[in-house]
N, C-alpha and C positions, 0 to 999 in steps of 0.2 A: 321306613327302612332305617333311618338314622337312629331311631330308638332301639332297634335290634342291635345295631353296631355299638351303640354306647351302653345303654342299660335300659331295661323297661321302666325302671323307676325314675329315670332322668326326665325332668320336666322342661328344661331349657334347651334350646337348640345349640349345638356345639359350634356353630359358625361355618364359614366357608371351608371347603376341602382344599388344602394347599399342597397335598402330596398324596400320590397313589402309585404303588409299585409292588411287584412280586418280590418275595423273599429269594435271595440268591440260592439259599439252601433248599427251598421247597417252593415250586411254582404254584402250589395250591394254597399258599399263605399270602394274603393280601394285606399290606401295611397301609393304613389310612391315617393321614395327619390332618387335624383340624386347626384352624387359625387360633382358636381359643386356648390351645395348649394340650388338647386331648389327642392321644395316639392309641389306635386300636389295631391289633393284628387279627384278621378275620380268616377263619378256616373255610375255604370254599367247598370242601368236601362235606365236612360235618355241619356247616352253616351255623357256626358259633364263634365267639371271640376267644382266642387263646389268652390274650391279656389286654388290659386297658391301663393306660397311663394318664394321669391328670396332673399336668404341670402348671405352675402359676405364671409362666411367661408365654406370651404369644409366639407361635411357631411360624416361620416364613418358608423353610425348606427342610428336607430330610435327605440323607444320603447313606446308603448301605456300605458296610465293609463286605469285601467279596466273599468271605466265608459265611455270611449270613448269621453271625453270632452277635453282632452289635451294629448299631447305626448311630449317626451323628445328626443333631438338629441345630439349626440356627434360629436365634430368637431376637425379639424386638429390642432387648436391652443391650445388644451387642455381644452376647455370650454364645458359646458353643457348648452343647451338652452331648456326652456320649452315654448311650444306654446299652447295657448288657442284657441279653434275653434270659440269662439265668436268674437275674434279680431285677425286676422292673419296678420295684417300690420306690427307688430313688436313682438318680443318674449316677453312672459309674465315675464320671468326671465332668466338671464344669470349669470352663476357662473364659477369660476376657482377653482376647489377643491384643487389643489396643487400650484396655482399661488400666490406667496407672493408679498407684496408691497415692492418695493425697496426704498432706501433712496431718490432717485429723484422723488418718487411718481408714477413711472411706475411699472406695473406688470411684473414680470420676465417671460420669454418665457418658454412654456411647450411643452412636446411631445404630439403627437396626442392621443386622446382617441379612441381606435380602436373599442370598443364595449361597449354598456351600456344596462342595463336591469333595468326597473322601475317597482317594485313589491310592491303592497299594502298589508296592514295587518289590521285586525279588531281592535286589542287592542294596537297598537303601531304606530309609524311613518312609512312611506313607506321606503323600502329598495332601495337604488340606488347602483348598482354594476357595476363596469367598469374596464377595463384593460387599462394600459398606463396612460398618463396624467401627469407624473412626470416632474419636472423642469429639465432644461439642466445644472444646476449648478454643478452637480457631474458626472464625467465620470465613466463608468464601472459599473453602477448600474444594479442590477439584475432585471428581469421582475417582475412586481407587479400586484396584484389584489386589488382594493380598494373597501371597503364596507362602504357606508354612511348610517347611521341609525339615523335620527334626526340630532342633532348637532355633534354626534360622528363620527369620520373618522378613520377607521382602514385600514392600509396598510399591505398586506400579501406579503412577498417576496418569489419568486419561484426559484427553482434551475435551471429550464430550461425555454426557451421561451414558452409563452402561445399560443397554437394553437386555442383553442375554449373554451368557458365556457357556462354553462347553469344553470339557477336556477331551482331547483325542488320545485314544489308547491303542495298544498293540492288538488287543483282542476285542471282538464285539460281544463276548459273553460276560455277563455280570457276575458269574460264579467262578471266574478265574482271576489270577493276579493281573491287575489292570495294566501296569507298566505305562503310565502316561508319558507322552513325549511333547505335547504342545497343548495350548489353550487358545481356542478361537473366541474372540471377544467382539460382539456386535455392539457398536456405539450408535448414537443417534445419527451421526454424519460420517461414520467411518467403519472399517472392518480391519482388525489387527489380529495377528497370530503370534503368541509368545512361545519361545523355545524353552522347554523345561529340561532339556538335556544338558544345558550349560548353567553354571552356578550363578552367573549374572543375569540370567533370564532375558536375553536379547529378543527383539521382535524380528520376524521374518520380513524381508522386503516385499511389499505388496506389488504383484505384477499388474494389478488392475487399477484403473483411474478412479480412485475414491475421493479425490480432493479437487474436483473441477470447480467447486464452489468454496475453496479454501479462503478466497477473497472474492467479493462480488464481481461478476463479469460485467464489464462496462462496454466492450466492443468485441466484434468477431470478424474474422476474415476467412474465406474458404478458397483453397487453391486445388484444382484438380489437374491431373496429367502433369505432375511436376517432374523435373529431371530425376531419373531413377536412382542416382547416387545421393540425393539430398536426405532421404530418410535414414539410410545407414550412418551417414556422417553425423547427423544430428543426434542419433541414438548413442553413438560411440562417445560423443562429447558429453551428452547428458548423463551417461553412466558415471563419468568421472566427477561430475558435480554433485552426485547424490550424497546424502548423509552417510557417515560412517557409523559403525556400531551395530550393524545388522547381523543377524545370524548367517553363518556361512552355508547353511543347508538350503535346499530348494524349498520352494513354497509347498507346504504339505497337503493343501486342499486340492484335490483333483476331481475330474469328472466333466463330462460334456465334450462335444466336438463341434468344430466350426470349419467352414470351407470358404474359399475365396471366390468361387464361381468362375465362369469362363471369361467374363469381361472385367478385368481388373487393371488398375493403373494407380500409381502413387497419388494419394490425396492427403493434404495437410490442412488442418484447422488451426488457426491462431486465435487465441483469446487474450484480450487485455483486461486487467483487473484493477480494482479500486486502490490497491496498495502499490501500484506501479509495476507489478510483475507481468511478464509476458510468458505464455505457455504455448509450445508447439506440440500438436497432437497428430499422431498417425491415424488417419481416418480412412485408410484403404479398405475397400469392401465394407464390412459391417463392424470393423474393429474401432476402438478408440483407446489408443495407448499414448501416454505422455512421453514425448521424446526429449524435450529440453525446456528448461526454465531459465528466464532472464529477469533480473531485478534492475529496473531502470533507476531506482533510487540510489544505487551505488555511485552514480555519476555526480551526486551532489553532496555537499557537506550537511551535516545534521544541523537544523536551525536551532539557534539558541533561544531560550525563553524570551529574551528581550527583542528578538527579531521576529516580528509578526507579519512580515510582508505577505507570505503565502497564506497566512490565516485570514488576511483581509479578503483574499480572492476565493478561497475555499477553506472551510474550517477543518474538516476531518481528514481528507485525502488529497494532499497537495500534489501527489504523484500519479493520480488516477489517469488511466489511458483513455484517450478519446478516439483516436484512429491510428491505423498502421498502414504502411506502404512497404511492400516486399517484392524484390526482384529475385526469383529463385535461381535464374541463370548466373547472375553475378553475386548472389548472396548478400547484396546490399539491403539493409533493413533500416527503416525509419519509423519512429513513433512520435505521436503528438500527445502531450500531456495537458491536463486541465489548467495548469499554471502558466499557460501560453508559452510552452517550451517545446522544442523539437530536438530529438537525439538521433544522430546518424551512427549506425553500427556497421562495422566490417567483420567478416567471418575469418577466423584463423584457427588452424589446428595446433598452434603453438602458443604458449604463454609469452607475455612480453611486458616490458616496462614502458609505459606511455604516459603522456600528458594530454589531457583533453583540451582541445581548442574551443574557445567560447566566443561566439558572436552575439552582439546585442543590437536589436533593431527597434527603432522608434516608429512604429506603424500606427500613428495617431493623427487624425485630422484636427487642426486647431487654427484659431485666428491669431494673427500677430498682435493686434491691438485689443485691449479690453474695452468692451462697450457695455455700458450699464443699460438695464431695461428701460430706464426713463428717457433715454435718448431717442432720436428719430428712428422709428422702427423700419423705415425704408432704406436706411443706410446699409450698404452691402456688408456682408460678413467678411468677405475676402477682398482685400484691396488689389490683389493681383493673383493670377492663376498659379504662380509658383508657390504661393503660401499653402496650397492644398497638399503639396507633396510631403509625405512623411520622410523623416530623416533617419538614415542608418547610423548606428553607433557601434563601435567596438567596445570591448570591455574596458572599464575604468575611464570611459569618456566623461568629460565634464557636462554637467546638467545645465541646460539653459535656464531652468526654473529654480536653481538652487537658492536664489535670493528671496523667494517667496516663502510664505509661512508653511506651505506644504512641500517645500523643497527637500525635506528629508526622505521622501519617497520618489520624487520625480527622477527620471532617468536611471532608475534602479530596477533590476528584474525581481521576480517573485522568489526565485531560488538562487542559491550560490553554488557555482560549480567548483569542484575540487581543483585547487590551483597548484598542485604538487604532482610529482611523478608517482604513479600508482602501478602496482603489479596486477595485471589482469590475467585470468586463467584462459585456457583455450575455449573457443566458442565465439560468440558475438562480443566484440570489444568496442566500446564507445570511442568515436573519433572526433565528433563535432557536436556541440550543443549550441542551439540558437534560441535566444530568449527575447520576448517582447518586453518593452520597458514601460514603467509607469509614466503617466503624463497628466499634468494638471490635477494632481492629487487623486487620480483615478487609476485603478489597475488596468492592465492591457486587456483588450477584447480577445476572447478566445478564438483560436484558429478554427476555421470552418472548412478548409480544403487543403489538400496536399497531393503532390505528385513528385516522383523522383525518376531520373533516367540515368542509368549507369553508363551508357555510351556517351552521352553528352557531359557527364560529370556535374549535372545541375540538379538543384532542388528548388521547387516553387511552392509557396504557401500563401494563403490569403485569409482575410477575415472581413468583418463588416466595414473596415476602414480602407482597405486597399490590398495591394499585391506586392510580394517580395520574391526575388529570385536570387539564389545563392550558388556560387561556384564552390562546391565542397572539395574540389581538387586543390584549388588555390586558396581556399578558406577566405573568400571575399564576397561581398554583397554586390551583385550586379545591378539590381533594380529594386527600388522601393518607392512606389507611387500610390497615390490615392486612386480609387476606382474612377473618379471623374477625370483625372488626368490621363487615364488610359484611352479615353475616347478622342481627346484632342478636338479637332474641328469636326469630327464625325459623330459628335454626341447627338443622338436622336431626340433628346429631351431639352426643353428650355428650362434652365435652372433659375428659379425666382428666388431672390434673396429675402430672408426673413430675419426677425430680431433674434439675437443670440440667446442661448440659455444661460442660466446663472452659473453653471459650472464651466463656462467659457468654451464649451465645445460647440462647434458650428453646426448649423442645420440648414437645409435647403429644401425647397419644394420642387416638385417635378410636374411638368405639363407636357403632354404628348403633342407633337406637331403634326404627325401624319394622320389623315383621316382614315386610311385603310389599315392602320395599325390597331389591332384589336386590343381591348383592355385586358390587362393581366388579371389573373384569377382573383375572384372575390373571396371574401371570408378568409383572408390570409392568416388570421389568428388560429385557424384550425390546421394549417399545413405544418409539415415538419420543419420548414424554414423558420416559421414563427417560434417553434420550440427551440431551434438553434439560436434564434435571436434572443430568447429568454436565457440561455447560457451566456450569451453575449451582453446581457443586461440592457437590451433595447426593447422598446414597446412595439408590439405588433401593430399593424396598420391595415386599413381597409380602404377600398377605392369606391368612390361614387361613380356610377355608370351613367355617363352622358353620351351624346352622339359622337363627339370627337375629343372630349377633354376628360382626363382622369386625374383628379387631384388627390394629394395626400393630406389627410387631416391631422396626422400626428407626425412627430419627428421620426425620420427614417434614415437609413443608410443603405447603399447598394452593396450587398455582401458578395464576395467571391465564393461561389458554391461548389465549383468543380474545376479541375485543371487537368490538362492532358498534353504531354510532350509527344512529338511525332514528326515524321517527314511529311511536309505539306506545302501548299502554295499560299503564301500570305496575301498576295495581291492578284488581281485578275490578269495583270500583264506578265506574271512570272511564267517562265517556260520550263524551269526545272524545280523539283522539290528541294526545299531547304529545311533545316531544323526549325521547328515552330513550337510555340506554346499557345494552346487554345485555352481561353479563359471564359467560363460561364458564370453568370451573375444571378442574383435573386430576382432581378427584374426581367429575366428572359433574354438577356443580351449575351452574344458570343463574340469575343474579341480575339483577333489573331495577332500574335506578337512574333515576328521573325527574329532569328538569331544567326550570328556568324561565329562559328566555332573553328579554331585551328585544327587541322587534321593531323599534323605531325605530332608525334608523342612529346618530343622535347618542346616544341612551340606551344603545345597545349598546356604545359606546366608553367610557361613563362609569359606567353602573349595573352592579352585580355580577351574575353568574350564580349562581343558587341551585341546589344539587344535594345530594342525600342519598338513602340507601338506602330502598327502599319496603317491604322485608320479603317481597317476592314471590320464591319459589324454585321452580324446575322441576328435575326430576331425570332423569338418563339413566345408562346403564352406560358406563363408560369416560370417558376424558378428552375434553372437548368440543373439537371441531375447527372447526366452521363454524356460523354463524347467518345466516339470510337471511329475507326477508319476501315474502309473496305476498298479492295481494288475494283476495277470496272466489271469484273466477272462475279462480284459478290462475295469473294473470299476475304476472311478477316486478315488484316495486316498487323503483324506483331510489331511492337515498338522496338527500336534498336536497343541493343544491350551489350554490355561488356562481359566477356568470358571471365569466370572467377579466377582470381590469382591470389595466392597467399603472400601478403606483403611481409610476413614474418618468417618466411621460409629461409633456411640457412644455405641451401644449395643454389648456386648461380644467382646472386642477388640482382645482377644486371638484367637477366632474362625476366625476372619477376616484375621489373619496372616497365617492361614493354607491354602496352595494353593491346589486347586482341578484341576488336570490335566487330559486331555482327549487325550490319545495316540491311534492313528489308524495306527499301524505298518503293513507292508506287510504280516508278518507271522500270525498276528491275523485276517486279513481280508480274509483269504482263508484257506481251509482245504484239499480240494481235488485236487487242481491243482499244488501242489508241492511248494517248497520254491522259494523265489526270487520275483522280481517285474519288471515292465517295466518302462523305463525312456524315455519320449518323449522330444526331443530336436529339436527346430526349429530355423533356422538362416534366413538371408536375402535371401538365395538362395535355401536351401533345408531343408527337415525334415528327422529325423532319429529316429528309435525306437530301444533302446538297452535293452537287457536282463541282469538284474543284479542278482547275482554278476559276471557272466561269462564275462560281458562287450561285448558280441557279438552283432553285428548289425543285427536285424531281418528284418527290413524293411527300405527302403530309397526311397525318392521321391524328384526329382528336381522340385521345385515349379515354378520357372521362370528363363529364361535365358536372356531375353531382358530387364527385369525390376528388381525390388527388393521388398522385403516384408517390409512394414512399421510397421505393428502391427500383432502380432500373439498371440492367447490365446487358451488354452484347455478348452472347455466349454461343458456342458451337454445340449443336445437338444433332446426332445421327448424320454426320458428314455434311451438315449445312449450318448456316448461321441464322440466328433469330434474336429479337429483342425481347427480353423477359422483364415483366413489370409486376410489382406487388403494390396494390392500392390500399388506401386507408379503409375502404369498405370491405376488405377481406378478399378481394378478387385477385387471382393470379392469372396474368394474361401473357400471351406470347404473340409477337408479330413477325411476319416473314420479312426478310431483308434481301434486297433493298426495297421491295414493293410495299412494305408495311401493311400487308393483308393480315387480318386477325386469324390466328391459328387455334388459339385456346383461350377460353374465358371461363374460369371455374371459381365459384364462390367458396373459397377454402377456409379462411380464418378471419373473423373481424378483429379490428385493432382493439384488443382488450386493455393494453397499457403501453406506455412508451418503451418498455423493454423490447417488445417485438419490433417496433419501428427502428430502434437503435441498433439491433443486432441482426436483422434480416439481410441476407446476401445470397446472390446467385453465383453459380460457377458452371464450368463446362460440363457436358454430359447430361444435362437436364436435371441438375440437382440444386438444392438450396438448403439453407439452415437458418435457424433463429433460436433464441433463448426462450423456451416456452415457460420456464419458471426460474426462480433464482438458482436452482440446482440441476436443471435439465436442458440439454441441447437437443433440439428436434431437427432431424434431417428429413427432407421430403424430396420426391422426384416427380417430374411431370413428363418423363420419357417412357414410352411403352417398352422400349428395349430394356431399360433399367428395371422396369416392373417385372418383365419376364425373367430377367436374370436374378431377381431378388430371391425367388424361391430356391435357386441353387445355392445362394449364399447363406441361407438360414441353416443353423446347426441344430444339434441335439443338446438339451439341457442336462441330461443324465447319461452316463455310460454304464450299462449293466455289468456287474461283476459277480463272480461266484462267492458265496459265503464260505469263509474258511472253516475247516472241521474243528469241532470242539476238542479240547485237550483230553487225552486218555488218562484218567486219574489212577488206574491200577487197582488191584484187589485190596492190598493192604491199606492204602490210603482211604479207599471207600469204606473198608470194614471198620477201621479205627477212627477215621476223621469224620465220618458221617457223609455219605454220598448225597449229592443233590438229587431231588426227586423231580422227574418230569411230570407234567400235569397235562392231561388231555382235556382241553376245554369243552370238547364235545360231550364229555361226561357230565359237565355242569350245565352248559348252555343248550345242549341238544334237547330235543323234545322228549326223549325217553327218560332223562333224568329230571328235567325241569317240569315236565308235565305239560298238558295242553292249557291254553289260555282259558280263563273263566268265561263262561257263556254270557255272563252279565256285562262283559266289557264290550261286546259287539254282537249284533243280531244279523243273521244271514237272511238276505232278501233274495229269493230266487228271481232270475231274469226271465225274459220272454222265451217261449218255446220256439222250435223251428230250427232252420239251418244255422242261424247265428248262434243259438245256444249250443248246438252240436259242435260248431267250430270252436267255440270257447272251451267246451268240455274236452274236445280233442287236444287242443293246445295245452290244457291243464294236465292231461294224462301224459303227453309227451314231455312236458316240463318235469312232472314227477318222476318219470322213467330216467330222464337225464340226471336229475339230482340223485336218484338212487344209485345209478351207475357210478357217479362221482364219489358218493359215499362208500361204495364197495371198493373202488380203487384206493381211496384213502385208507380204508380199513386194512386192505391187503398190504399197502405200504407200511402201515404201522405194525402189522403182524411180522412182516419181513424184518423190520428194525428190531422188534422184540426177539426174533430168532437170532439175529446177529449178536445182540447184547447177551443172550443166554449162552451162546457158544463162546463168547469172550469170557464170561464169568467161569464157565467150565474149564477153559484153558488156564485161567488164573488159578483156579482151585487145584488143578493137576500140578501146576508148577509149584504151588505152595506145598502140596503133599510130598512131592519129590524132594524138595529142599528139607522139609521136616524129617523125612526118612533118612536122608544123608546125615543130618545132624544127630539123629538117634543112633545110627551105626557108628559114628565117630566117637560118641561119648558112652557107648554101652559098656566097654571093658575097662573104663577108667574109674579110679577111686574118687571119693568126694573131694579129697584134698588135692587131686590133680586137675580139677576143673578150674 
């Protein structure tokens, strides 16, 4: 076939076909472009070539002029050639859009033009749009899209390689004036649309989330059933923060419909990224729309090349987000970064001039005296218990180790907070930055747990060294203790002293005392806490299983893995609930810390908050992951919170200073079931339900023996509460509360990489999400009610529309300009014109006789009749269209005859010199 298209005498193959299109002037003419530079116009009716072009440059694309008299080709040397059908021996014009004339008179070499589109306009010069074609003079150039309009050449640089582009025109017919108004450009990681109606060619604002992976996602949080006003306010603030320079017109690409379904409520997804940015997404129903973007790096000064403190901790991304804590009711937002820093944000609808307060904490266990390894190994590492306690420091505090050789880094944070007044826009505004300090020449250990309570005005965080509690209202540090000091006399382990390490950091061994205390999970190196310890630069450890003793073979520290504020009973003798902080550790310990907080607004800002360990210790197997509270009826108790108030509001500033607190204590949430409440505690291995204040264990369930739990959350599903767990072996489990009976155990997804473990989270309504790939967020549901509603929420990808009518060209334009010829492909590809297939191609083999054969034959006859009926209908429709066109031509002819007769009558009696 290719020899017939080229020439029978041609012996070499012309190469791949890069272009195939109908002529706008005649649909019976087919233009074929070969990569080798050969172009053929093939007459489908006569089955022969109208012309053949042999060009010496490779062809990448071809684009027609709408009149069908010329076309444009893009070539591998960066040139564009225009060919006129009247003379195909040579190109009518050849241009190098980006080829400059060098000093020696030669044109510089250019990259190939991969695609070109040639679009005409009624009131201006044609548009020539192409990708590629830049010169090779500069390396590392970004991909470009060039727009030529008359003598003006505009080059648009793209962030990613161009996959495809297409011009959007006013008409769908290629034989009419195109009138392009936009260009859709598909990039490898984005989709943009360029506005051609404005001279500066701005891009349209994309209403769809194409940049979720603009920076790698490092953490996720999922909030369902949020306050109804939070999404509109975040969207209104986010719109103000968007980039300027967008086209003022609406997004031109339409089509498709979607619905919300019958069960809808506000849902928000928060993603933290490696560059320190935070994004809030509207995830209601099946949508995913970015609402607001926050850059945490703006709270810090840009590090100078000589200041490499953050680079010692993390090389590329010193602002990467590790975890977030958000109170939607008070709109207090807190983030934890990889450089051992915490930023607290308040939300405001107004811009403000503010100075960020900085607190520095030395949360590092160390020995007071230096002991060399050659000394007696039985000497204790700590001479007194007080030496365990980390010391808090405010900014610019003197370093106790400044006299050492490594004193240039000791008592310094990894990042430097801006120390001047800054103008902050509406939205989330940084109020407080907390940073851990270097100690003994080592960077601070990364933060492993965080919780914030807006009603208390407190923030708690911990790592493998200990716990710190901060009063963010008074900007003071309330508590800074090592994990060992939190136990006091209630420590269930016997700490045996060992020789110190060379880096002066203290270590200790642990020995269990209680025979009935089961050994904590084996193979800790496979659990997520060991992965967290490897962020924290600590070696994983394993335990030898003996009857009553479990020893640690390697150096370890007891990390604080989870924190939870709430109204509870810190001691068995308590009769009323008080504000408490529940602390879970990597060794399966749960510690209760009571607090005394002034209730009056003025006293709260002046009087100190008292806090201290109570000695209460609860135990589980494995690292503690989640702590939550239920009333005695099994209903979920919400943590106390403060109603949002705008501190920057101009009206009635005194009123805005008054705090409105919502306390939902266990005693107020129940009247008939007695005093107390239930505490649900889940670890890597088991879950327990304790009755407070008696501290008795009501229910216990061993979740897994062969694996471990990665994520656990107490969520409400279908008007009840359950414990949802995701295990490392891929199982999704749910347990009833408070009885801890298994409700669901599905082998859903094995742990393929740590990305899933880092981003998996549950939320209310029987939903969960995780980052399935670097560019995709996967939402799942384990609720039958949500599954039933899912079909109602699914929309349609396409919206059917009617094709606009073709333009009426008129008799004179068709007579003098050459009207386009419609081509009936049935004439060419139908059996009547193309003939029947050769009998040598296939051989008919008759089937078996009988009823089956008769059924097959009957079905064949019915099919033939149906096809014949369809063909008759189509033929009748074509005859009707032919009749309409004939009537239109007769009308045009009569009109022309009438006008010609009038002109003849007007000029009949005039002399030649009067004309």
